[in-house]
Structure formats: C-alpha cells, structure tokens
C-alpha positions as CSV (number, residue, x, y, z in Angstrom):
1,M,20.8,-31.5,-16.2
2,S,21.6,-27.9,-16.6
3,L,22.4,-25.9,-13.9
4,K,19.1,-23.5,-14.1
5,Q,17.0,-26.9,-13.9
6,K,19.2,-28.0,-10.9
7,T,18.6,-24.5,-9.6
8,I,14.8,-25.0,-10.0
9,S,14.8,-28.6,-8.2
10,G,16.8,-27.2,-5.6
11,L,15.1,-24.8,-4.8
12,L,11.8,-26.6,-4.9
13,W,13.3,-30.1,-3.2
14,S,14.8,-28.1,-0.4
15,S,11.5,-25.9,-0.2
16,V,9.7,-29.0,0.3
17,E,12.4,-30.1,2.9
18,S,11.7,-27.6,5.2
19,I,8.9,-26.3,4.8
20,A,7.6,-29.8,5.6
21,S,10.2,-31.0,7.9
22,Q,9.1,-27.5,10.2
23,G,5.4,-27.9,9.5
24,I,5.9,-31.5,11.0
25,Q,7.8,-30.2,14.0
26,F,5.7,-27.3,14.4
27,I,2.5,-29.3,14.6
28,F,4.2,-31.5,16.9
29,G,5.3,-28.5,18.7
30,I,1.2,-27.3,19.7
31,I,1.0,-30.4,20.5
32,L,3.4,-30.7,23.0
33,A,3.4,-27.2,24.2
34,R,-0.6,-28.0,25.4
35,L,0.5,-31.3,26.9
36,L,3.4,-29.1,28.9
37,T,4.4,-25.7,30.6
38,P,6.3,-23.2,29.4
39,K,9.1,-23.6,31.7
40,E,9.6,-27.2,31.0
41,F,10.4,-25.6,27.0
42,G,12.8,-23.2,29.0
43,L,15.0,-25.6,30.3
44,I,15.1,-27.4,27.1
45,G,15.9,-23.6,25.9
46,M,18.6,-22.9,28.0
47,V,20.7,-26.2,26.8
48,A,20.4,-24.8,23.5
49,I,23.4,-22.0,23.2
50,F,25.9,-24.3,24.4
51,I,24.7,-27.5,21.7
52,A,24.6,-24.9,18.9
53,V,28.0,-23.3,20.2
54,S,29.7,-26.9,20.4
55,E,27.9,-27.4,16.4
56,S,30.0,-25.1,15.2
57,F,33.3,-25.8,16.8
58,I,32.4,-29.5,14.9
59,N,31.7,-28.0,11.5
60,S,34.5,-25.8,11.8
61,G,33.4,-24.2,8.8
62,F,34.6,-27.0,6.6
63,S,31.4,-27.6,5.0
64,S,31.3,-24.5,3.3
65,A,35.2,-24.9,2.4
66,L,33.9,-28.0,0.7
67,I,30.6,-26.9,-1.0
68,R,33.0,-23.7,-3.0
69,K,35.8,-26.2,-4.2
70,K,35.2,-27.3,-7.2
71,N,37.0,-30.1,-7.9
72,C,36.5,-32.0,-4.2
73,T,38.2,-35.5,-4.0
74,Q,37.8,-38.3,-1.6
75,A,41.1,-37.0,0.8
76,D,39.2,-33.9,1.1
77,Y,35.6,-35.4,2.8
78,S,37.3,-38.6,4.6
79,T,39.7,-35.8,6.2
80,V,36.9,-33.6,7.3
81,F,35.1,-36.6,8.1
82,F,37.1,-37.5,11.2
83,F,38.0,-34.3,11.9
84,N,34.3,-33.8,12.7
85,L,34.0,-37.0,14.0
86,A,36.9,-36.5,16.7
87,A,35.6,-32.9,17.5
88,G,31.8,-34.1,17.7
89,I,33.7,-36.1,21.0
90,I,35.5,-33.5,22.5
91,F,33.2,-31.5,22.8
92,F,30.8,-34.3,23.8
93,I,32.8,-34.9,27.3
94,L,33.4,-31.2,27.5
95,L,29.8,-30.5,28.0
96,F,29.2,-33.3,29.8
97,L,31.7,-32.9,32.4
98,S,30.6,-28.8,32.6
99,A,26.8,-29.8,32.9
100,P,27.0,-29.4,36.9
101,A,28.7,-25.6,36.5
102,I,25.5,-25.0,33.8
103,G,22.9,-26.2,35.8
104,G,24.4,-24.1,39.0
105,F,24.4,-21.1,36.1
106,F,20.7,-20.8,36.1
107,K,20.2,-21.9,39.5
108,E,18.3,-24.9,38.0
109,P,20.0,-28.7,39.3
110,G,17.6,-30.4,36.7
111,L,19.6,-29.2,34.1
112,K,22.4,-31.5,35.0
113,S,21.0,-34.6,33.7
114,I,18.9,-33.2,30.5
115,V,22.4,-31.3,29.3
116,Q,24.5,-34.8,30.4
117,V,22.2,-37.2,27.9
118,L,21.1,-33.8,24.8
119,S,25.3,-33.9,24.5
120,I,24.9,-36.9,22.8
121,V,23.4,-35.1,19.7
122,L,26.8,-33.7,19.4
123,I,28.3,-37.2,18.4
124,I,25.4,-37.9,16.6
125,D,25.5,-34.8,14.3
126,S,29.3,-35.6,13.7
127,F,28.7,-38.3,11.8
128,T,25.8,-36.8,9.6
129,L,27.7,-33.3,8.5
130,I,29.6,-34.8,5.5
131,Q,27.1,-36.6,4.4
132,R,24.8,-34.1,4.0
133,T,27.3,-31.5,2.9
134,I,28.3,-33.6,-0.2
135,L,24.0,-33.9,-0.8
136,T,24.0,-30.4,-0.8
137,K,27.1,-29.9,-3.1
138,R,25.3,-31.2,-5.6
139,I,22.2,-29.7,-5.3
140,D,19.8,-33.2,-4.3
141,F,17.6,-32.3,-2.5
142,K,15.1,-35.2,-2.7
143,L,17.1,-37.7,-0.3
144,Q,18.1,-34.8,2.2
145,T,13.6,-34.1,2.2
146,K,12.9,-37.7,2.3
147,V,14.8,-38.3,5.4
148,T,14.1,-35.1,7.2
149,L,10.8,-36.3,6.9
150,I,10.5,-39.7,8.4
151,S,13.0,-39.0,11.1
152,S,10.6,-35.5,12.0
153,F,7.7,-37.4,11.7
154,I,8.7,-40.5,14.4
155,A,10.5,-38.6,16.9
156,G,7.4,-36.2,17.1
157,S,5.1,-39.0,17.6
158,V,7.9,-40.3,20.3
159,A,7.5,-36.8,22.1
160,I,3.8,-37.1,22.1
161,T,3.6,-40.2,23.7
162,L,6.0,-40.0,26.7
163,A,4.4,-35.8,27.3
164,Y,1.1,-37.9,27.3
165,K,2.8,-40.1,29.8
166,G,3.8,-37.5,32.3
167,F,7.8,-37.9,31.1
168,G,7.9,-33.9,30.9
169,V,10.6,-32.2,29.9
170,W,12.8,-35.4,29.0
171,S,9.8,-36.1,26.5
172,L,11.4,-32.9,24.2
173,V,15.5,-34.4,25.0
174,I,14.2,-38.0,23.5
175,Q,12.6,-36.2,20.2
176,T,16.1,-34.0,19.8
177,L,18.4,-36.9,20.2
178,L,15.7,-39.3,18.5
179,R,15.2,-37.0,15.1
180,Q,18.8,-36.7,14.6
181,A,20.3,-40.3,15.3
182,L,17.5,-41.2,12.8
183,N,18.4,-38.2,10.7
184,S,22.4,-39.8,10.6
185,F,21.3,-43.4,9.9
186,F,18.7,-43.0,7.0
187,L,21.7,-40.7,5.2
188,W,24.2,-43.5,5.6
189,L,21.8,-46.1,4.6
190,W,20.5,-43.8,1.4
191,N,23.8,-41.6,0.2
192,K,26.2,-45.1,-0.2
193,W,29.2,-43.0,0.7
194,K,32.0,-44.2,3.1
195,P,34.9,-42.6,4.4
196,S,38.3,-44.0,3.0
197,L,41.0,-44.4,6.1
198,I,42.7,-41.1,5.0
199,F,43.3,-37.8,7.1
200,S,45.1,-35.4,4.1
201,K,47.2,-33.0,6.0
202,V,47.5,-30.7,2.5
203,S,43.6,-31.1,2.2
204,F,43.1,-29.8,6.0
205,R,45.1,-26.8,5.5
206,E,43.5,-26.0,2.6
207,L,39.9,-26.0,3.5
208,F,40.6,-24.9,6.6
209,G,42.1,-21.9,5.4
210,F,39.0,-20.8,4.0
211,G,36.7,-22.5,7.1
212,S,38.6,-21.0,10.0
213,K,37.4,-17.6,9.2
214,I,33.6,-19.2,8.4
215,L,34.0,-21.0,11.5
216,L,34.7,-17.7,13.7
217,S,31.9,-16.0,11.5
218,G,28.9,-18.6,12.5
219,L,30.1,-19.2,16.2
220,I,30.0,-15.5,16.3
221,D,26.7,-15.6,14.6
222,T,25.6,-18.6,17.1
223,I,26.3,-16.8,20.0
224,Y,24.1,-13.8,18.4
225,R,21.0,-16.1,17.9
226,N,20.9,-17.6,21.2
227,V,22.6,-15.2,23.7
228,Y,19.1,-13.7,24.2
229,Q,17.7,-17.1,25.8
230,L,20.9,-17.5,27.7
231,I,20.1,-13.2,29.5
232,I,16.5,-14.3,29.3
233,G,17.1,-17.8,31.6
234,K,19.9,-16.0,33.4
235,Y,18.1,-13.1,34.6
236,F,14.7,-13.8,34.1
237,S,12.9,-17.1,34.9
238,A,12.2,-20.3,32.7
239,E,9.0,-19.2,32.1
240,Q,9.4,-16.3,30.6
241,L,12.1,-18.3,28.3
242,G,9.3,-20.5,27.7
243,Y,7.3,-17.7,26.6
244,Y,10.3,-16.4,24.5
245,T,11.1,-19.8,22.8
246,R,7.3,-20.4,21.8
247,A,7.4,-17.1,20.2
248,G,10.7,-18.1,18.5
249,Q,9.3,-20.8,17.3
250,F,6.1,-19.2,15.5
251,E,8.6,-16.7,14.0
252,S,11.1,-18.8,12.7
253,L,8.2,-21.0,10.8
254,P,8.4,-18.5,7.5
255,T,12.1,-16.8,8.5
256,K,14.1,-20.1,9.3
257,N,12.3,-21.9,6.4
258,I,13.3,-19.5,3.8
259,T,16.8,-18.5,5.0
260,N,17.3,-22.5,5.0
261,I,16.0,-23.1,1.5
262,M,18.1,-20.5,-0.1
263,T,21.3,-20.3,1.6
264,R,21.5,-23.6,0.8
265,V,20.1,-23.5,-2.9
266,S,21.9,-20.4,-3.3
267,Y,25.1,-20.8,-2.5
268,P,26.2,-24.4,-4.9
269,V,24.2,-22.4,-7.4
270,L,25.9,-18.8,-7.5
271,A,29.4,-20.9,-6.5
272,Q,29.3,-22.2,-10.2
273,M,28.2,-18.4,-11.1
274,Q,31.2,-17.1,-10.0
275,D,33.6,-17.0,-12.3
276,D,30.8,-15.1,-14.8
277,P,30.0,-11.6,-13.5
278,V,26.8,-10.5,-15.5
279,M,25.5,-14.0,-14.7
280,L,26.5,-13.9,-11.1
281,K,24.9,-10.3,-10.2
282,S,21.5,-11.9,-12.6
283,G,20.7,-14.7,-10.6
284,Y,21.5,-12.8,-7.4
285,K,19.4,-10.4,-8.0
286,K,16.5,-12.7,-8.8
287,M,16.9,-14.7,-6.0
288,I,16.7,-11.3,-3.8
289,R,13.6,-10.1,-5.3
290,S,12.1,-13.5,-5.1
291,T,13.1,-14.3,-1.6
292,M,12.1,-11.0,-0.1
293,L,8.3,-11.1,-1.8
294,V,7.7,-14.5,-0.2
295,T,9.6,-13.1,3.1
296,F,7.8,-10.1,3.7
297,L,4.5,-11.5,2.9
298,L,5.0,-14.4,5.5
299,T,6.5,-11.8,8.5
300,L,3.7,-9.6,8.5
301,G,1.3,-11.3,7.8
302,L,2.6,-13.4,11.1
303,S,2.7,-10.8,12.6
304,A,-1.0,-9.5,12.1
305,V,-2.5,-12.6,13.1
306,A,-0.2,-13.8,15.9
307,E,-3.0,-13.6,18.3
308,P,-5.9,-15.6,17.5
309,L,-2.7,-17.6,15.9
310,V,-0.9,-18.3,19.4
311,I,-4.6,-18.4,21.6
312,S,-6.2,-21.0,19.0
313,F,-3.2,-23.3,18.5
314,I,-1.9,-23.8,22.3
315,G,-4.3,-21.8,24.1
316,E,-4.7,-19.0,26.4
317,K,-1.8,-20.3,29.0
318,W,0.4,-18.7,26.1
319,R,-0.5,-14.9,25.5
320,I,2.4,-13.7,26.6
321,S,4.4,-14.9,23.8
322,V,1.6,-12.8,21.4
323,V,3.5,-9.9,22.0
324,Y,7.1,-11.5,22.0
325,L,6.7,-12.5,18.3
326,Q,4.8,-9.6,17.1
327,L,8.2,-8.1,17.5
328,M,10.5,-10.9,16.9
329,C,8.5,-11.0,12.7
330,F,10.0,-7.6,12.7
331,S,13.4,-8.1,13.6
332,G,13.2,-11.6,11.7
333,M,12.0,-10.7,8.3
334,F,15.3,-9.6,7.7
335,Y,17.3,-12.9,8.2
336,P,17.1,-14.3,4.6
337,L,18.2,-11.1,3.5
338,H,21.5,-10.8,5.8
339,A,21.6,-15.0,4.9
340,I,21.8,-14.6,1.1
341,N,24.4,-11.0,1.5
342,L,26.3,-12.9,3.5
343,N,26.9,-15.8,0.9
344,M,28.1,-13.7,-2.1
345,L,30.9,-12.8,0.2
346,N,31.5,-16.4,0.7
347,V,31.2,-17.5,-2.9
348,Q,33.6,-14.4,-3.4
349,G,36.3,-16.3,-1.5
350,R,35.5,-12.9,0.9
351,S,35.2,-15.3,4.4
352,D,37.8,-12.6,5.8
353,L,35.6,-9.9,5.1
354,F,32.5,-12.2,6.1
355,L,34.3,-12.1,9.7
356,K,35.0,-8.7,10.3
357,L,31.4,-8.1,9.4
358,E,30.2,-10.3,12.0
359,I,32.4,-9.2,14.7
360,I,31.3,-5.5,13.8
361,K,27.5,-6.5,14.0
362,K,27.4,-8.6,17.1
363,L,29.1,-6.2,19.1
364,L,26.1,-4.3,18.6
365,I,24.6,-6.5,20.9
366,I,26.0,-5.7,23.7
367,P,24.0,-2.1,24.7
368,T,20.6,-4.4,23.5
369,I,21.6,-6.7,26.1
370,I,22.3,-4.3,28.7
371,I,19.0,-2.3,28.0
372,G,17.3,-5.5,28.7
373,V,18.2,-6.8,31.9
374,I,17.4,-3.5,32.9
375,F,14.1,-2.3,31.6
376,G,13.0,-6.1,30.3
377,I,12.3,-8.4,27.5
378,K,10.0,-6.3,25.3
379,I,12.6,-3.6,24.9
380,M,15.4,-5.6,24.7
381,L,13.2,-7.0,21.4
382,I,12.7,-3.5,19.7
383,G,16.5,-3.3,20.6
384,M,17.0,-6.8,18.2
385,I,14.8,-5.0,15.4
386,A,17.2,-1.7,15.6
387,N,19.8,-4.6,15.1
388,S,18.7,-6.2,12.6
389,I,18.3,-3.0,10.1
390,I,21.7,-2.0,10.6
391,A,23.2,-5.2,10.4
392,Y,21.2,-5.4,7.0
393,F,23.1,-2.1,5.4
394,L,26.5,-3.4,6.5
395,N,25.7,-6.6,4.9
396,S,24.0,-5.5,1.3
397,F,27.3,-2.5,1.4
398,Y,30.2,-4.9,0.9
399,S,28.1,-8.0,-0.8
400,G,27.2,-5.3,-3.2
401,K,30.6,-3.7,-3.8
402,L,31.7,-7.2,-5.2
403,I,29.4,-7.9,-7.6
404,N,28.4,-4.1,-8.7
405,Y,24.3,-4.2,-6.6
406,S,24.6,-1.3,-4.5
407,T,22.4,-1.2,-1.3
408,K,20.0,1.3,-3.0
409,E,19.4,-0.7,-6.1
410,Q,18.7,-3.6,-3.5
411,L,16.4,-1.6,-1.2
412,L,14.6,-0.2,-5.1
413,D,14.5,-4.3,-5.8
414,I,12.4,-5.0,-2.7
415,M,10.6,-1.9,-1.9
416,P,7.6,-3.1,-3.8
417,S,7.6,-6.3,-2.3
418,F,7.9,-4.9,1.7
419,L,5.4,-2.0,0.4
420,L,2.5,-4.7,-0.4
421,G,3.4,-7.0,2.5
422,G,3.0,-4.0,4.7
423,L,0.0,-3.1,3.5
424,I,-1.8,-6.6,3.2
425,A,-0.8,-6.9,7.1
426,V,-2.5,-3.9,8.0
427,I,-6.1,-4.9,6.5
428,V,-5.6,-8.3,8.0
429,F,-4.6,-6.9,11.3
430,V,-7.3,-4.1,11.4
431,L,-10.1,-7.0,10.5
432,G,-8.9,-9.0,13.1
433,N,-9.6,-5.8,15.5
434,L,-13.0,-5.4,14.2
435,L,-14.5,-9.3,14.2
436,T,-16.5,-10.2,17.2
437,V,-15.8,-14.3,16.6
438,T,-13.7,-17.1,17.9
439,Y,-9.8,-17.3,17.6
440,L,-10.1,-19.8,15.2
441,I,-12.6,-18.0,13.0
442,K,-11.3,-14.8,12.9
443,L,-7.7,-16.5,12.2
444,I,-9.2,-18.7,9.0
445,L,-11.2,-15.3,7.7
446,Q,-7.4,-13.3,8.1
447,L,-5.8,-15.8,5.9
448,I,-8.2,-16.3,3.8
449,T,-8.3,-12.1,3.2
450,G,-4.5,-12.1,3.0
451,A,-4.6,-14.7,0.6
452,V,-7.1,-13.0,-1.7
453,L,-5.2,-9.9,-1.5
454,F,-1.7,-11.2,-2.1
455,F,-3.1,-13.5,-5.0
456,G,-5.0,-10.8,-6.7
457,Y,-3.4,-8.3,-6.8
458,C,0.0,-10.0,-8.3
459,E,-2.5,-11.4,-10.8
460,L,-4.3,-8.1,-11.6
461,T,-0.2,-6.3,-12.2
462,K,1.2,-9.2,-13.5
463,M,4.3,-8.6,-10.8
464,S,7.0,-9.8,-12.0
465,D,8.8,-11.7,-8.9
466,Y,5.9,-13.4,-8.3
467,L,5.7,-14.6,-12.1
468,Y,9.1,-15.6,-11.4
469,L,8.4,-17.8,-8.8
470,K,5.1,-19.4,-10.6
471,Q,7.1,-19.4,-13.5
472,I,9.4,-22.1,-11.1
473,L,6.6,-23.8,-9.7
474,V,5.1,-24.4,-13.6
475,E,8.3,-25.7,-15.0
476,N,8.8,-27.9,-12.6
477,V,5.3,-29.6,-12.6
478,L,5.1,-29.8,-16.2
479,R,8.4,-31.2,-16.6
480,R,7.5,-33.8,-14.1
481,K,4.5,-35.1,-16.1
482,L,6.4,-34.7,-18.7
483,F,8.6,-36.9,-17.3
484,K,6.2,-39.2,-16.2
485,F,4.3,-39.5,-19.5
486,H,7.5,-40.2,-21.3
487,E,7.9,-43.5,-18.9
C-alpha cells in the first residue's frame, strides 16, 4: 500500500474509531447524566488530573519516539513495554497511598475509595500502550477501531445498568475500568505482538533521549488541560465541577475527535515525509486546511446550538453548563491546530523546542487561574480563550520556520474556513432565538439549516479544502467497492 493510500485509510479508520467511540460514550453519557447528579460527575473530575499526570509518566514519551524511529526492533518494543509496566505499578502504588490526602485536599472523604479503585487503570493502561503504538506506527487504525467500539459499548451498557440500580458515582468508576480493561484484552488477543524477555539499555537511552522531552512537554500539557478541574473542585464545589466537566464533554466531541484523528495519522505520515521538504510542506498545508474547515464548522456551530443541545439531551438541571460550553468552544477550536503544529516539531526532531514552547505557554495560565478564583468560572473561561490564541501564534511561528510555512501564510489558508464557519454559526444562532418551538425541534431545525448552508456553499463555490476531503471519501469508497467486486 502506498503512503497516500495508507494516509487515506488511516484518516478514515481513525475517524471512524474516534467519532464512533466518542459518539457511543456521548450517548451513554447523556443517559448517565439523566440518571446521576452533577456532583457525581464532579467527583470523577477531581480524580482526572491525578490519573492523567500518572499516565504521562508511564508513557514517558516513548510512544512518540518509537513512531518516529524508522526501524524499530523487538528489543526496542520489549524495552519500552517493561518500562511502561514497571512505571504503571509504581504509580498505582503512589496514587493508592495518596488517596486519603487527595480526599482531604478537596474536602471530600468519599474520594479516597474512588481514587484507590480507579488507580488500577494505570496498570491496565501500561499493558496497552505498546500495542497501540505498534498499530499506530503501521498506520493501522482498523483493528483499533474494532477494539474501541466493542469496549466502549460493553462498558457503557454496564455503567447505565449500575446507575439505574442506584450505584451512583461507582457506575462511572466501573465504566472507566471496564472500558480500559477490555481495550487491553482485545488488543493483546488480536494484535499478536508479544514481548521478549529483553531490556536493552542502548534502546532505552536512545528512545528516552528523544522521549524525555516529550514526557516533560506532555506532562505540562496534561497538567494544563486538567488544572482547571483541580481549581474548580478546590475553590468552588463538586457540583460546579460537574457542570464544567459535562460542558467539556460536549465541547470535546468535535475538538477531541479531530485532534485525535489528525495527530495519530499526521505524525506517522509526516514522519515518513521528513526527508523531502517540498512534499512535507505540501502534505502539512493540506492537513491544516482540511482539518480547520471541519473544526471551525463544528466548534462554532456547537456554540450556536449549545442551549437546545444541553436542555434537550440532559435536561434543565444542567442549564449552567450552556454558557460554559459556549465559551469552551472558542478556546477549543484552536486545539487541533496546536496539535498539528506541535507534531511538526516532533517530526523535525525538535523535541527540545517542543518542551520550551510548552513551558512558555503554560506559564500563561497562572494569571488566568488567579483571575478565575477571584472573579469566577466564566471569567476564567474567557482567559482560556486568550491563552489559546497566544499559544497558536507561538506554535505556528516556530513550526512554520522549520518548513518555510509562516503564521501569516497559515492564517491566510484557514481564514476562508473560519469566515464560513462563523457566518453559518451566526445564522443558526439567530434562527434559534427567533423560533418559538420546543428545544428538540429547535435543535433539529438549526442543524438542518447549518448543514444545508455548508454543503450548499461548498458545492456551489467548489471550495478546494472541501473537495479534497470529498475526494478522499469518494476514492476510499470506490476502492473498497472495486476490491469487493474483484473478490
């Protein structure tokens, strides 16, 4: 299979996995939100930062280092596997012993047992990392899609059953553990890779030399993405954190999906182009333009339909989440762009620059947090929008210098998509305010209007980024039909 075919297949299967998985979790999340209270979701949110930080240490940047390395050996994979496993056990023990202190920090005694049980996921994930890395390196997302969908569906179904029977927050804990355990089990069952009893100091030093900077960068980014939950849980309440995390789950549906798809596919694909500057820049531009066409449409559109979406799906008791969601859409719409720009630094081997940028950008959150504690969550969210814009300019400036693709050129490339997404969002939002129907009917009419405007405009003007995405879909569908025909 050629690199182009691998890219197309990777994009489509990664899209299916990410969208379907998030879609399943989203649907189950809606049902759980109707069965549980904001406080119960807030309690899980309090634990999230500790799990996420621990997982950053367990991975230690080795996944990125392995994907970037052209010829990985069994010794490389086995060395990383045993390091991941040892780190997973160590951090499980640390988190288990720290559980009483975490409960005391948030003044929620019930957190102790939640943290201790949920920390088991660290050991489970340490078994899974190398399996996913091998599949990603091969740009093979078909098997990952199969595994993720089965695991998410089973775990979600169990969680709803437990919530209905009155298990409360424990239904969310079991959902997380079961989903990750099934992921690991099926990957080991179907991927067929097995470690050898090898731990190579040479491999470790080589991979960690690159991965250590990714570790620190990832750790800083993980803390950044979760620190707001820590602050809200500490200085406000579990209930307010529940509203915030629920808004974040709505917002992450487009942004997290797009980011996951593009980072997982773009990194191995661009890594294979790293020795051809012309091809690298061309592929990079196409990825950015097509990614942001979809991102701007979905995030700005989501902000426009936030009220009918939240009220229709999870009920009036979650109304406070509406404003949080609208503000989070404006900061989140840049996240896929950040990820692609940072991927370019890794492709070019500049993990040192990656780390420096992460440190500089994350220092900007300090005044945002202080302002948020003093003036409230909404003001803090506005500060997050400003931070996101500044971070984009920093990322694009340095990644652009490496391949002669300036921030100005990037902005000119994505501006048509931003203007189109913004105009459609304004029309949809105004329509929603004019309609005097139920929230569900209003949402349906807004979505139909947005879709007609988008596809109508793109087809009439023959927008190049839209045609590029359409071509990928058509070519892949035709290729599959021809393949089946010849069979």
